[in-house]
Phi, psi and omega in degrees: 000128182294146170283156178291150177304137184240142175205143188299132177290116178261198180277071185247164192232144185285140170284130180282151176282156176094163183284330177242085178296154179295148178290146170055049165276149184229030181289130169296140177282170177265342183229137177283166182283133175305313184290005174264357189267142168279166176293325177290323174292327173292319180300314183301315183293320175295322181297316177303338178260005185072019179264159182291144182299340185285344179298326179299320178290322177303319182293317179294326176300313177296326181285317193249333181263308182272335170061047177284167190243015175196159179296326184301331186279356178277072191290347180267003168267141176308150182299322180292321172299315180299318181296315177300318176306317184288331178287327188251352179229156174260150176231075189260135172243147172301150173264129176279120184263320187195140178235132171241125181249132184266169179294335177268013176084351172296137180233130176253141183245122171255131179245140169257131180273171184296343176266003177096349180291153178251140176225161184235144173225157184225136176254122186244125176287157178307146175249125181298338179294329177273322184252350172082359179199167176301140181215149177263014181294139178235127184247133173257127170268121192241144179275156173230359177207161170274105184078189180209147181258357190258355163055045169303128188294341180265357200246135179273354178292337179265355186296333173258010179087177181264135174250300180194169174282148165284144173288164174298324179294326179290326177295311176297317183299334171305310178302311185291327181283330174290316176303312184299308180288329184268343185068013184244148178276127170278135174239000176217137181235137168236126179272076183227015177283212180299136179096166174259107184307315186288348172275357172234047192298321183298315184287320178306306187296325176294319176295321180293324177297318179293319181299314184284335187292142175302337175277345182258228185283336174065047176259119186307147182296324184286354168261016182236119184243132176250131178255147177215143176282356170120043178281094186309305184301320182294323177297321174298317177305313183302326183302333182265004179279135185282341182291126184267065175280171174264154181239132169247127178262125173279095190272295170064003171197132182267355179227159181296324175293321179281317180298320178293332170300321185270320188227105178308331185297332184298342178288327180279311183240076183296171189306321180298318181291315186295314183294328176296317176297319180295325175300314179302321184288316183290330182293342173273017185058033173270154180267145188215146174220163173249131172265133180222105175290124175273119178244127186305125169072012178244306186223021183253024186280159171302320179295321177295321178292323179297313183293320174303319181295321179299318182294320184296316181288333176299318183256006191045048178269136171280156178241123172249113183273136186229110176299138183307134175264123185298134180242127175299129186092359174241142191271346186293161174219171182274142185289165180294159177301323177302310177306314180298319183288330179289322179298306183302315176300325176288323173306307181297325179296330183267006177094001181279145180271118190216147173231159173242113187297133174282155191293133175229115177080013178305325186270004172235022176060054188277354174301149183306126166096347185302303184298317175302315184292315181296324182289317182297315185288328178298309178303316179295327175296321186289318180297327183278349181282124183293000000 
């Protein structure tokens, strides 16, 4: 009798029973997710069972090319193999709770995970402000954590605190679910959704390898962008990664005093430390950009624009200016259109390469974490009613 397939147990979570599982459960599951495994790992597992190596490729084809939703549907595998896979691995997909579509065709997806937690993803159409002409490119903004521990003052993701990291399979599943629900092919990915991606670096990199692989979702590395609030040690680790993805630094303040008001992480990794880590990243011929949310009266002064241009020129970094998206419960607002354009003009006059993002999803609360927070609080109120 063959031994069961074995795989190291990671930080995985048990699926709750029932259509509406209780929120924020943290029980470990007994089985790892099949979509967390690489082709090499599957090959090794089948070899340990005395199975042919090509079985692993059959499995990845079913998962990422044909996109079936059960082991039973893998009809070119022997019945015994399918039964063994079902016994040893989980095949859990996120439940689509809600979709909001904006007038500009930006769509936000709210998903419920197996443990009841809620996460958000956004599908964003191409912006002429970024690409200079009409494009059919589709970008998915993907979450890496449930909640966030870093407390950026402009962001709704951390208003309810941090719950847990997402598994690699839960990151990949967002893309599969978005493509299924939208009927559109994703060709760009930004890890700028809920959470701090570099705080979940191991699962993030595992997910990226699946997304990038020819046997996986086959999305080119240069079409994958990782955003970070500025975790300097992890940026240095990323510099040694062979995959040529893009890195986006959520700067949002060009001096320590302004940035610390907006981003508490700046107190641990101030600009000098962060920029040195960025130097190390760029030295490995990696691409880097600055994300800069413009907040009226906070970080939109001429002086901030001038200093931001200096940082960008130091690193040959592009600057993506983003007008602030209003978040319920936060008092900040976006600058006037004239103020936005003036900030952009100063950057360009100093020789920086910069774009001003056109508004996407403002009418569907597309800023990170808003829909999740609204839905969670509504459900909690309903649950509290006797």
